[in-house]
C-alpha positions as CSV (number, residue, x, y, z in Angstrom):
1,X,-6.0,8.2,10.0
2,X,-6.0,9.6,13.5
3,X,-2.8,9.7,15.7
4,X,-2.2,6.7,17.8
5,X,-2.8,7.6,21.5
6,X,-0.1,6.2,23.9
7,X,0.1,6.5,27.6
8,X,3.8,6.5,28.8
9,X,4.1,5.3,32.4
10,X,7.3,5.7,34.2
11,X,8.6,7.2,37.5
12,X,11.8,8.4,35.9
13,X,11.3,12.2,34.9
14,X,14.3,12.3,32.5
15,X,13.5,9.0,30.7
16,X,9.8,10.1,30.3
17,X,10.9,13.3,28.7
18,X,13.4,11.7,26.4
19,X,10.9,8.8,25.3
20,X,8.0,11.5,25.0
21,X,9.9,13.4,22.6
22,X,11.0,10.5,20.5
23,X,7.3,9.2,20.4
24,X,5.8,12.6,19.4
25,X,8.4,13.0,16.8
26,X,7.3,9.7,15.4
27,X,3.7,10.8,15.3
28,X,2.2,9.5,18.5
29,X,-0.1,11.4,20.8
30,X,1.5,10.9,24.1
31,X,0.0,11.2,27.6
32,X,2.3,10.7,30.7
33,X,1.8,8.9,34.1
34,X,4.3,8.5,36.9
35,X,3.2,5.3,38.5
36,X,0.5,2.6,38.3
37,X,-2.1,4.3,40.2
38,X,-1.8,7.4,38.1
39,X,-2.0,5.2,35.0
40,X,-5.1,3.4,36.3
41,X,-6.9,6.9,36.9
42,X,-6.0,7.9,33.3
43,X,-7.3,4.8,31.7
44,X,-10.7,5.1,33.7
45,X,-11.3,8.5,32.1
46,X,-9.7,8.3,28.6
47,X,-9.2,5.7,25.8
48,X,-5.8,4.9,24.8
49,X,-4.5,2.8,21.7
50,X,-1.3,1.6,23.7
51,X,-0.1,1.7,27.3
52,X,3.8,1.7,27.8
53,X,4.4,0.8,31.5
54,X,7.3,0.5,33.5
55,X,7.3,-2.5,36.0
56,X,9.3,-1.1,38.9
57,X,7.6,2.1,40.3
58,X,6.5,3.5,43.6
59,X,3.0,3.6,45.0
60,X,1.8,1.1,42.6
61,X,4.1,-1.1,40.3
62,X,3.2,-2.3,36.8
63,X,2.1,-5.8,37.7
64,X,-0.5,-4.5,40.1
65,X,-1.6,-1.8,37.6
66,X,-2.4,-4.0,34.9
67,X,-4.5,-6.5,36.9
68,X,-6.7,-3.5,38.0
69,X,-6.9,-2.1,34.4
70,X,-8.2,-5.4,33.1
71,X,-10.9,-5.3,35.6
72,X,-12.2,-2.1,34.1
73,X,-15.4,-2.1,32.2
74,X,-14.0,-0.3,29.1
75,X,-15.3,-1.1,25.7
76,X,-11.8,-1.1,24.1
77,X,-8.9,-2.4,26.0
78,X,-5.5,-0.7,25.0
79,X,-2.4,-2.7,23.9
80,X,-0.6,-3.4,27.2
81,X,3.2,-3.1,26.9
82,X,5.5,-3.7,29.9
83,X,8.9,-2.1,29.8
84,X,11.9,-2.9,31.9
85,X,15.8,-3.0,31.8
86,X,15.5,-6.9,32.2
87,X,13.1,-9.7,32.3
88,X,13.5,-13.0,33.8
89,X,11.8,-16.0,32.3
90,X,9.7,-16.2,35.5
91,X,8.9,-12.5,35.3
92,X,7.9,-12.8,31.6
93,X,5.4,-15.5,32.5
94,X,3.9,-13.5,35.4
95,X,3.6,-10.5,33.3
96,X,1.9,-12.2,30.4
97,X,-0.5,-14.0,32.8
98,X,-1.4,-10.7,34.5
99,X,-2.6,-9.2,31.1
100,X,0.5,-7.7,29.3
101,X,0.5,-8.1,25.7
102,X,4.1,-7.3,24.9
103,X,7.3,-7.0,27.0
104,X,10.0,-4.3,25.7
105,X,13.6,-4.1,27.1
106,X,14.6,-0.6,27.9
107,X,15.9,1.6,26.4
108,X,12.8,1.3,24.3
109,X,13.4,1.0,20.5
110,X,10.9,3.3,19.0
111,X,10.7,1.0,15.9
112,X,9.2,-1.5,18.1
113,X,6.6,0.7,19.3
114,X,5.8,1.9,15.8
115,X,5.4,-1.7,14.8
116,X,2.7,-2.0,17.8
117,X,0.9,1.1,16.5
118,X,0.3,-0.7,13.1
119,X,-1.5,-3.3,15.1
120,X,-3.5,-0.9,17.4
121,X,-6.5,-0.5,15.0
122,X,-6.4,-4.0,13.4
123,X,-6.6,-5.7,16.8
124,X,-9.4,-3.8,18.2
125,X,-11.9,-6.5,17.3
126,X,-9.7,-9.2,18.7
127,X,-9.3,-7.3,22.0
128,X,-13.0,-7.2,22.4
129,X,-13.3,-10.9,22.1
130,X,-10.4,-11.3,24.4
131,X,-12.0,-9.1,26.9
132,X,-14.9,-11.6,27.2
133,X,-17.5,-9.1,27.5
134,X,-20.9,-10.4,28.5
135,X,-23.5,-11.1,25.9
136,X,-25.9,-9.2,27.9
137,X,-24.9,-6.6,30.6
138,X,-26.8,-7.6,33.8
139,X,-26.4,-4.3,35.4
140,X,-28.4,-2.7,32.6
141,X,-30.9,-5.5,32.9
142,X,-31.3,-4.9,36.4
143,X,-31.9,-1.1,36.0
144,X,-34.5,-1.9,33.2
145,X,-36.3,-4.4,35.5
146,X,-36.5,-2.2,38.5
147,X,-40.3,-2.0,38.4
148,X,-40.9,-5.5,37.0
149,X,-39.3,-8.9,36.6
150,X,-36.8,-9.9,33.8
151,X,-39.5,-11.8,31.9
152,X,-41.4,-8.4,31.5
153,X,-38.4,-7.2,29.6
154,X,-38.8,-9.6,26.7
155,X,-41.1,-7.6,24.5
156,X,-38.4,-4.8,24.7
157,X,-35.7,-7.1,23.7
158,X,-37.8,-8.7,20.9
159,X,-38.3,-4.9,19.5
160,X,-34.5,-4.5,19.9
161,X,-33.7,-7.7,17.9
162,X,-36.3,-6.8,15.1
163,X,-34.8,-3.3,14.7
164,X,-31.2,-4.5,14.7
165,X,-32.1,-7.1,12.1
166,X,-33.4,-4.1,10.0
167,X,-30.3,-2.0,10.5
168,X,-27.9,-4.9,9.7
169,X,-29.9,-5.6,6.5
170,X,-29.5,-1.9,5.6
171,X,-25.9,-1.9,6.2
172,X,-25.4,-4.9,4.1
173,X,-26.9,-3.0,1.0
174,X,-24.8,0.3,1.4
175,X,-21.3,1.0,0.2
176,X,-19.5,2.4,3.0
177,X,-17.0,4.2,1.1
178,X,-19.4,5.8,-1.4
179,X,-22.3,6.2,1.3
180,X,-20.3,7.1,4.3
181,X,-23.0,9.4,5.8
182,X,-25.8,6.9,5.6
183,X,-23.3,4.1,6.9
184,X,-22.4,6.3,10.0
185,X,-26.0,7.1,10.8
186,X,-27.0,3.5,10.8
187,X,-24.1,2.5,12.8
188,X,-24.5,5.2,15.2
189,X,-28.3,4.1,15.8
190,X,-27.3,0.6,16.2
191,X,-24.5,1.6,18.9
192,X,-26.9,3.5,20.7
193,X,-29.7,0.9,20.9
194,X,-27.5,-1.7,21.8
195,X,-25.9,0.2,24.5
196,X,-29.2,1.1,26.1
197,X,-30.3,-2.6,26.5
198,X,-27.0,-3.9,27.6
199,X,-25.7,-5.4,24.3
200,X,-22.2,-4.3,25.0
201,X,-20.5,-6.4,22.4
202,X,-22.7,-5.2,19.6
203,X,-22.4,-1.6,20.9
204,X,-18.6,-1.7,21.0
205,X,-18.2,-3.1,17.3
206,X,-20.6,-0.7,16.0
207,X,-18.7,1.9,17.6
208,X,-15.4,0.6,16.2
209,X,-17.0,0.4,12.7
210,X,-18.2,3.9,13.2
211,X,-14.8,5.3,13.9
212,X,-13.4,3.6,10.8
213,X,-15.9,5.3,8.6
214,X,-15.0,8.7,10.2
215,X,-11.2,8.0,9.6
216,X,-11.9,6.8,6.0
217,X,-10.1,3.6,7.0
218,X,-12.0,0.9,5.0
219,X,-9.3,-1.8,5.3
220,X,-10.8,-5.1,6.5
221,X,-14.5,-3.6,6.7
222,X,-16.1,-6.8,5.7
223,X,-14.2,-8.7,8.3
224,X,-15.2,-6.4,10.9
225,X,-18.8,-6.4,9.6
226,X,-18.7,-10.1,10.0
227,X,-18.0,-9.7,13.7
228,X,-20.9,-7.5,14.0
229,X,-23.2,-10.1,12.5
230,X,-21.7,-12.8,14.7
231,X,-22.2,-10.9,17.8
232,X,-25.8,-10.3,16.9
233,X,-26.3,-14.0,16.2
234,X,-24.9,-14.8,19.5
235,X,-27.1,-12.2,21.3
236,X,-30.3,-13.4,19.4
237,X,-29.6,-17.0,20.3
238,X,-29.0,-16.4,24.1
239,X,-30.9,-13.2,25.3
240,X,-34.1,-15.1,26.2
241,X,-32.3,-17.5,28.6
242,X,-30.4,-14.6,30.0
243,X,-33.7,-12.9,31.0
244,X,-35.2,-16.0,32.7
């Protein structure tokens, strides 16, 4: 299984170095940021499993940063963890409402971060759902309909639905552990096709399943595959209305 990637965000140089060493010794792949804006730029350009962010920082604090990060059009949102020497009850509510998943008191207990790493892969599908990604990415639709109306796109989407049905039926018949190459190929095709027509949920779950095959991690495969089928059913039911 790949190392868990973690972005450590803190303005205290000594604290960053100490925690970085502890995390890397525990098996994490650690990147560093010094404030909320720095973290935002990192997350715009790179995917992380966990973001461990201080709340009080110059230039941009953690509360402001997490709100901006939640607005990013990333397929996979990291587990957002706020860190501080103290959390008031009112602050806990504000941080949770802003989008933090967990709150950890400084000095950080590495065991608590390790517990989060065990959730990082298992919660990826739930994170996609929580992100409330659109059934159909209207930005992609607008690009495709540049030289015609949305209604003219229906044959394209009908072909996509037909091909996706075929790919899913093929995936049902393969044994992912024994036929990993075939499974990855089918998922890769599905991911690319879905992304090209703006079916972002489908593309994201196909990507996640493809990664699990590459990592030889077959735990909960059937659960995740059911998510793929559910997303496809949702798309199939709604796409015509979204094109008119």
